[in-house]
Backbone as a printed PyTorch tensor [residue, N CA C, xyz], in Angstrom:
tensor([[[ -96.9240,   45.3960,    3.0060],
         [ -95.7390,   45.3010,    4.1080],
         [ -95.9800,   43.8730,    4.7730]],

        [[ -94.9760,   43.1870,    5.1320],
         [ -95.0900,   41.8060,    5.9180],
         [ -95.2560,   42.0880,    7.2900]],

        [[ -96.5020,   41.5430,    7.8280],
         [ -96.7500,   41.6190,    9.3570],
         [ -95.6110,   40.9410,   10.1980]],

        [[ -95.0620,   41.4880,   11.1420],
         [ -94.1260,   41.0430,   11.9900],
         [ -94.4340,   41.0150,   13.4570]],

        [[ -94.6200,   39.9260,   13.9670],
         [ -94.8150,   39.8150,   15.4860],
         [ -93.6050,   39.4810,   16.3710]],

        [[ -93.4910,   40.0490,   17.4440],
         [ -92.2870,   39.9330,   18.3430],
         [ -92.7270,   39.3540,   19.6450]],

        [[ -91.7920,   38.6220,   20.1470],
         [ -91.9820,   38.4330,   21.5850],
         [ -90.8640,   39.3820,   22.3630]],

        [[ -91.5390,   40.4460,   23.0230],
         [ -90.8020,   41.5460,   23.6820],
         [ -90.3690,   41.0870,   25.0860]],

        [[ -89.2770,   40.4170,   25.3200],
         [ -88.6110,   40.5240,   26.7350],
         [ -88.4130,   41.6820,   27.2270]],

        [[ -88.4830,   41.6770,   28.5930],
         [ -88.2260,   42.9960,   29.3100],
         [ -86.8770,   43.4850,   29.1120]],

        [[ -86.6770,   44.6470,   28.3620],
         [ -85.4540,   45.2040,   28.1390],
         [ -84.3310,   45.4150,   29.2800]],

        [[ -84.8360,   45.7140,   30.5530],
         [ -84.2250,   45.7650,   31.7720],
         [ -83.3720,   44.3270,   32.2770]],

        [[ -83.7830,   43.2630,   31.5460],
         [ -83.3370,   41.9830,   32.2050],
         [ -82.0270,   41.7350,   31.6660]],

        [[ -80.8940,   41.8150,   32.1870],
         [ -79.8930,   41.8810,   31.8120],
         [ -79.2540,   40.3150,   31.4650]],

        [[ -79.8350,   39.2390,   31.8350],
         [ -79.6600,   37.9680,   31.3750],
         [ -80.0270,   37.7820,   29.9170]],

        [[ -81.3280,   38.3700,   29.6670],
         [ -82.0000,   38.4750,   28.1720],
         [ -80.9110,   39.2510,   27.3700]],

        [[ -80.2790,   40.4740,   28.0430],
         [ -79.4940,   41.2320,   27.0260],
         [ -78.1810,   40.4020,   26.8130]],

        [[ -77.6770,   39.7810,   27.6610],
         [ -76.3150,   38.9470,   27.4490],
         [ -76.8470,   37.9230,   26.3620]],

        [[ -77.8210,   37.2980,   26.4670],
         [ -78.2000,   36.1000,   25.5470],
         [ -78.4110,   36.9260,   24.0850]],

        [[ -79.0700,   37.8230,   24.1780],
         [ -79.2100,   38.7480,   22.8260],
         [ -77.8040,   39.1060,   22.1470]],

        [[ -76.9740,   39.6040,   22.8730],
         [ -75.7530,   39.7880,   22.3990],
         [ -75.1270,   38.6960,   21.7750]],

        [[ -75.0550,   37.4840,   22.3420],
         [ -74.2680,   36.3600,   21.9160],
         [ -75.1810,   35.7320,   20.6120]],

        [[ -76.6370,   35.9050,   20.6420],
         [ -77.4670,   35.5990,   19.2930],
         [ -77.1970,   36.4910,   18.1910]],

        [[ -76.6580,   37.7920,   18.4990],
         [ -76.3390,   38.7800,   17.5550],
         [ -75.1920,   38.2090,   16.6190]],

        [[ -74.2470,   37.5790,   17.3060],
         [ -72.9770,   37.3520,   16.4530],
         [ -73.2530,   36.0770,   15.6360]],

        [[ -74.3110,   35.1090,   16.0780],
         [ -74.6050,   33.9640,   15.1850],
         [ -75.7880,   34.1250,   14.0030]],

        [[ -76.5370,   35.0900,   14.4200],
         [ -77.5690,   35.3610,   13.3520],
         [ -78.1050,   36.9720,   13.5420]],

        [[ -77.4630,   37.9730,   12.8620],
         [ -77.7950,   39.2480,   13.0580],
         [ -79.0970,   39.6000,   12.6660]],

        [[ -79.6480,   38.8870,   11.6400],
         [ -81.0220,   39.3640,   11.0760],
         [ -82.0360,   39.1130,   12.0530]],

        [[ -81.9020,   37.9020,   12.4990],
         [ -83.1670,   37.4110,   13.5650],
         [ -82.7580,   38.2720,   14.8780]],

        [[ -81.6510,   38.6270,   15.3350],
         [ -81.5860,   39.4320,   16.5910],
         [ -82.0110,   40.8490,   16.3550]],

        [[ -81.8660,   41.4130,   15.0670],
         [ -82.2350,   42.7080,   14.6570],
         [ -84.0220,   42.5190,   14.8870]],

        [[ -84.6730,   41.6670,   14.6230],
         [ -86.0720,   41.6840,   14.9510],
         [ -86.3120,   41.8000,   16.4230]],

        [[ -85.5400,   41.1050,   17.3150],
         [ -85.8610,   41.3230,   18.5340],
         [ -85.2860,   42.5100,   19.2180]],

        [[ -84.3630,   43.1300,   18.7790],
         [ -83.9650,   44.5070,   19.2790],
         [ -84.8720,   45.3540,   18.7140]],

        [[ -85.1950,   45.5300,   17.5930],
         [ -86.4310,   46.2730,   17.0240],
         [ -87.5400,   46.2840,   17.6730]],

        [[ -87.9580,   44.9770,   18.2070],
         [ -89.2560,   44.9770,   18.9200],
         [ -89.1160,   45.6380,   20.2680]],

        [[ -87.9110,   45.5420,   20.9160],
         [ -87.7220,   46.0730,   22.0210],
         [ -87.6060,   47.5000,   22.0450]],

        [[ -87.0330,   47.8970,   21.0250],
         [ -87.0170,   49.4940,   20.8970],
         [ -88.2980,   49.9650,   20.5850]],

        [[ -89.2260,   49.3680,   19.9350],
         [ -90.5610,   49.9770,   19.6800],
         [ -91.2820,   49.9790,   20.8940]],

        [[ -91.1080,   48.7910,   21.8530],
         [ -91.8130,   48.6740,   23.1690],
         [ -91.3130,   49.8940,   24.0900]],

        [[ -90.1600,   50.2770,   24.1210],
         [ -89.7840,   51.3720,   24.8800],
         [ -90.2410,   52.4740,   24.3920]],

        [[ -90.2630,   52.9010,   23.1830],
         [ -90.8060,   54.1410,   22.4960],
         [ -92.1740,   54.1380,   22.8360]],

        [[ -93.0470,   53.2130,   22.7420],
         [ -94.5350,   53.1170,   23.1750],
         [ -94.7670,   53.3210,   24.6190]],

        [[ -93.7780,   52.8200,   25.4840],
         [ -93.9060,   53.0450,   26.8900],
         [ -93.5970,   54.4590,   27.1740]],

        [[ -92.6930,   55.1950,   26.4030],
         [ -92.4640,   56.6320,   26.6550],
         [ -93.7610,   57.3790,   26.2260]],

        [[ -94.2160,   57.0490,   25.0690],
         [ -95.4050,   57.7460,   24.7750],
         [ -96.5950,   57.6820,   25.4940]],

        [[ -96.7720,   56.3860,   26.3040],
         [ -97.7770,   56.2950,   27.2160],
         [ -97.4710,   57.0750,   28.4190]],

        [[ -96.4000,   57.1930,   28.9980],
         [ -96.1280,   57.7140,   30.0850],
         [ -96.3100,   59.3390,   29.7620]],

        [[ -95.8360,   59.8210,   28.8390],
         [ -96.0200,   61.2480,   28.3900],
         [ -97.5890,   61.5530,   28.2460]],

        [[ -98.4170,   60.5770,   27.7020],
         [ -99.7920,   60.9910,   27.5750],
         [-100.4920,   60.8520,   28.7490]],

        [[-100.0760,   60.0080,   29.6990],
         [-100.9310,   60.0600,   31.0020],
         [-100.4510,   60.9430,   32.0360]],

        [[ -99.2920,   61.4810,   31.8080],
         [ -98.7200,   62.4860,   32.7280],
         [ -99.0620,   63.9620,   32.4020]],

        [[ -99.4580,   64.1620,   31.0150],
         [ -99.8430,   65.3010,   30.6760],
         [-100.9850,   66.1350,   31.5180]],

        [[-100.6720,   66.9770,   32.2880],
         [-101.9460,   67.6460,   32.9220],
         [-102.3880,   67.1870,   34.1000]],

        [[-101.5970,   66.0860,   34.7300],
         [-101.9490,   65.1920,   35.7770],
         [-101.2370,   65.5900,   36.9410]],

        [[-100.2950,   66.5260,   37.0610],
         [ -99.2280,   66.7480,   38.2450],
         [-100.1350,   67.4820,   39.0580]],

        [[ -99.6430,   67.1070,   40.4070],
         [-100.2430,   67.9020,   41.6010],
         [-101.4740,   67.2030,   42.0140]],

        [[-102.0240,   66.1230,   41.6060],
         [-103.2540,   65.5020,   41.8210],
         [-103.1510,   64.9030,   43.4170]],

        [[-104.4040,   64.4500,   43.7090],
         [-104.2990,   63.7940,   45.0800],
         [-103.8200,   62.4170,   45.0830]],

        [[-103.6560,   61.8440,   43.8300],
         [-103.2120,   60.3660,   43.4610],
         [-101.9120,   60.3700,   43.3980]],

        [[-101.1280,   61.6010,   43.3470],
         [ -99.6590,   61.6940,   43.0710],
         [ -98.9220,   60.9440,   44.3570]],

        [[ -98.0230,   60.2150,   44.0180],
         [ -97.3240,   59.6030,   45.0610],
         [ -96.3160,   58.5890,   44.4570]],

        [[ -95.2670,   58.1380,   45.3930],
         [ -94.4510,   57.0310,   44.8510],
         [ -95.1780,   55.8210,   44.4480]],

        [[ -95.9220,   55.4040,   45.4340],
         [ -96.7030,   54.0540,   45.0640],
         [ -97.5900,   54.4410,   43.7690]],

        [[ -98.2300,   55.2170,   43.6370],
         [ -98.9230,   55.4530,   42.2750],
         [ -98.2950,   55.5680,   41.1510]],

        [[ -97.0490,   56.2430,   41.2380],
         [ -96.0030,   56.5280,   39.9590],
         [ -95.4480,   55.0560,   39.8460]],

        [[ -95.3160,   54.2760,   40.8720],
         [ -94.6380,   52.7630,   40.7480],
         [ -95.6250,   52.0210,   39.9430]],

        [[ -97.0740,   52.0090,   40.3050],
         [ -97.8690,   51.1240,   39.4510],
         [ -98.0730,   51.7870,   38.0440]],

        [[ -98.2880,   52.9160,   37.9400],
         [ -98.4120,   53.7150,   36.6050],
         [ -97.1060,   53.2130,   35.7410]],

        [[ -95.8930,   53.1000,   35.9550],
         [ -94.8800,   52.7260,   35.4490],
         [ -94.8450,   51.3250,   34.9100]],

        [[ -95.3380,   50.4000,   35.9010],
         [ -95.5100,   49.0330,   35.8100],
         [ -96.6300,   48.7700,   34.5450]],

        [[ -97.6670,   49.6220,   34.6190],
         [ -98.8620,   49.5640,   33.4320],
         [ -98.2110,   49.8830,   32.2900]],

        [[ -97.4590,   50.8390,   32.1920],
         [ -96.9960,   51.4030,   30.9070],
         [ -95.9220,   50.4490,   30.3360]],

        [[ -95.2290,   49.6610,   31.2270],
         [ -94.2250,   48.7670,   30.5070],
         [ -95.0500,   47.5710,   30.1880]],

        [[ -96.2000,   47.2030,   30.8920],
         [ -96.9370,   46.0130,   30.4500],
         [ -97.7680,   46.2380,   29.1660]],

        [[ -98.2640,   47.5930,   29.1590],
         [ -99.1300,   47.8890,   27.7930],
         [ -98.2180,   47.9880,   26.6020]],

        [[ -97.0000,   48.4790,   26.8770],
         [ -96.1690,   48.7650,   25.7430],
         [ -95.6540,   47.5970,   25.0410]],

        [[ -95.4420,   46.5680,   26.1400],
         [ -95.0020,   45.1090,   25.5270],
         [ -96.0230,   44.4340,   24.9060]],

        [[ -97.2060,   44.4730,   25.4090],
         [ -98.3550,   43.9760,   24.8590],
         [ -98.5050,   44.4750,   23.3580]],

        [[ -98.6320,   45.7510,   23.2800],
         [ -98.6650,   46.5610,   21.9940],
         [ -97.7740,   45.9870,   21.1190]],

        [[ -96.4660,   46.0200,   21.3450],
         [ -95.3560,   45.7650,   20.5130],
         [ -95.5900,   44.0620,   20.1040]],

        [[ -95.7640,   43.3390,   21.1180],
         [ -95.8840,   41.9080,   20.7480],
         [ -96.8920,   41.6120,   19.8210]],

        [[ -98.1210,   42.5420,   19.8150],
         [ -99.4350,   42.2570,   18.6170],
         [ -99.1100,   42.8830,   17.4980]],

        [[ -97.9290,   43.3880,   17.2810],
         [ -97.6310,   43.9790,   15.9330],
         [ -97.0900,   45.5230,   16.0980]],

        [[ -97.3060,   46.1020,   17.3120],
         [ -96.7090,   47.3630,   17.4020],
         [ -97.3370,   48.3960,   16.5070]],

        [[ -96.5720,   49.6040,   16.1970],
         [ -97.1190,   50.7130,   15.7090],
         [ -96.1720,   50.6380,   14.2600]],

        [[ -95.7580,   49.7660,   13.8600],
         [ -94.9270,   49.9280,   12.6140],
         [ -93.5660,   50.3330,   12.6300]],

        [[ -93.2120,   50.9160,   13.7160],
         [ -91.6970,   51.3260,   14.0060],
         [ -90.6350,   50.2790,   13.7850]],

        [[ -90.9960,   49.0250,   14.5140],
         [ -90.0110,   47.9670,   14.5470],
         [ -89.8190,   47.3460,   12.7450]],

        [[ -90.9300,   47.3190,   12.0930],
         [ -90.7990,   46.9480,   10.8760],
         [ -89.8060,   48.0100,   10.0350]],

        [[ -89.8320,   49.1710,   10.2640],
         [ -89.2580,   50.3030,    9.4550],
         [ -87.6730,   50.2760,    9.9340]],

        [[ -87.5380,   50.0250,   11.1450],
         [ -86.0900,   49.5790,   11.8040],
         [ -85.3690,   48.4320,   11.1970]],

        [[ -86.2500,   47.3790,   11.1080],
         [ -85.7820,   46.0920,   10.4640],
         [ -85.3130,   46.2700,    8.9540]],

        [[ -86.3240,   47.0610,    8.2310],
         [ -85.9890,   47.0900,    6.8100],
         [ -84.8150,   48.1380,    6.6480]],

        [[ -84.5720,   49.2830,    7.2630],
         [ -83.6200,   49.8510,    7.1560],
         [ -82.0800,   49.3290,    7.6770]],

        [[ -82.2220,   48.8560,    8.8940],
         [ -80.8450,   48.2470,    9.3060],
         [ -80.6720,   46.9720,    8.7390]],

        [[ -81.7410,   46.0480,    8.3420],
         [ -81.5990,   44.6530,    7.5270],
         [ -80.7320,   45.0470,    6.2490]],

        [[ -81.1410,   46.1000,    5.5480],
         [ -80.0530,   46.3210,    4.2990],
         [ -78.9510,   46.4140,    4.6700]],

        [[ -78.3310,   47.3420,    5.8060],
         [ -77.2140,   47.6530,    6.0140],
         [ -76.4090,   46.2640,    6.3840]],

        [[ -77.1010,   45.3280,    7.2050],
         [ -76.4530,   44.1040,    7.6380],
         [ -76.1080,   43.1330,    6.2520]],

        [[ -77.0700,   43.2060,    5.3860],
         [ -76.9430,   42.4860,    4.0490],
         [ -75.8540,   42.9250,    3.2700]],

        [[ -75.7130,   44.2580,    3.2230],
         [ -74.6080,   44.8540,    2.5000],
         [ -73.2350,   44.6590,    3.2040]],

        [[ -73.1450,   44.7860,    4.5230],
         [ -71.7960,   44.2830,    5.0860],
         [ -71.5100,   42.8400,    5.0980]],

        [[ -72.5560,   42.0760,    5.1710],
         [ -71.9960,   40.6420,    5.0910],
         [ -71.8010,   40.2260,    3.4970]],

        [[ -72.1890,   41.0150,    2.4520],
         [ -71.8530,   40.6370,    1.2430],
         [ -70.4130,   40.9960,    0.9070]],

        [[ -69.8580,   42.2650,    1.7160],
         [ -68.3610,   42.6680,    1.5110],
         [ -67.4540,   41.4730,    2.1820]],

        [[ -68.0230,   40.7650,    3.0380],
         [ -66.9630,   39.8050,    3.7300],
         [ -66.6460,   38.6340,    2.6760]]])
């Protein structure tokens, strides 16, 4: 399987989202790579959050500031992991949806 690297922009940046939407109309295959990378980063972030929150509730370090910094850490780690090749989820998404894009463009 071909190794794919992504540059995963922060998915909450609405300026990037608007740019992605316009790029999707011009080149759906290339924007698929970006979307798949962002989805993978979000999935990894949720995994990290669940892993670190398991069994840690009610500790002396629980608080708004600690949670804020943990969330920032999860986002940064997820982005780094996704940018360095991820866990393979983005490649699977690209393979599956890429076929559908190819099939729909052949019909036009």
